[in-house]
Every structure is written in C-alpha cells, then in structure tokens.
N, C-alpha and C positions, 0 to 999 in steps of 0.2 A: 487445487493448488495449496500446498502447505504454507505456513507462515514464513519459514526461512526461505523457501523457494520464491515466494512472492517478493520478499524483501531483497533477495539477491537480484531478481529481475529488475526491480525498481532502481537499485543501485547501478545496474549496468547501463541504464539509459542516460542520455544527456540531459533530459528534462528533470527538474526537481519536483514540479507539481504534476499531479495526475488526477484523473477523474474516475468515478466508478464505472463509467461507460468504457473507458480504456481497459479496465480490469475485466469487465464482462466480455469484451471482444477477444481477449487473450486466454481466458479461462474456460474450461468445459464444466467447471463446478457450478452448482446452483447459486443464485444470487445470495440466498441466506448464508451459505457457507462462506462466500467471499466477504460478506459484511462482518461475519464473526471473526474471520482472519484479520481484516482491517482493524477491527476493534481490539484484537489482541496486540497487534503491532502498535496501535495507538497507546494502549495501556503500558507498554514497555518503552514508550517515548521514541520509537523508531520512525514513526510518522506522526504528523500533526494535521488535524482538520483545519483548513483555512477558510472554509465557507460552508454555509448551510446547503449549498448546491452540490454536496457530495464531492468536494475537491479536497485533496490532501497534499501535503508537502513531505518529502523525504528528509528525515533528520539523519545526516551522515555522522557516523561514530568515528571519533578521532582515536587513533591508537596512541597508547602511552608507553 
C-alpha cells in the first residue's frame, strides 16, 4: 500500500485512531513496508503516534 493510498483509506474511515494490527489486516504488503509508510506519513504530520503500543491518530488537513 502506498503512502497516499493508506492516508486516503484512513481519512475515509469514521475512526480517527488506528493500530498497526488494523493496517496489517487490510494490507498485503510486508510489515516492514507498512511501518516505513507510517513513518513517512508521520514525518509529514499526516498522522501522529499516540502510544507506544503502535497506535496512531489521523491528522486531518484543513483546506484553505
């Protein structure tokens, strides 16, 4: 799953928080690849880690 595809999927859900387990269940990509994508999204402030238990929160971008 690419970064934009994953972010689009996360935005389409009603839940703001998600876990690595949820991503693993939806993606056919290897765990390492998913972690790299999550790291990339986090670097661009599109998601934010909320716990050490591999849980993140989606940061919604406001249009200007």
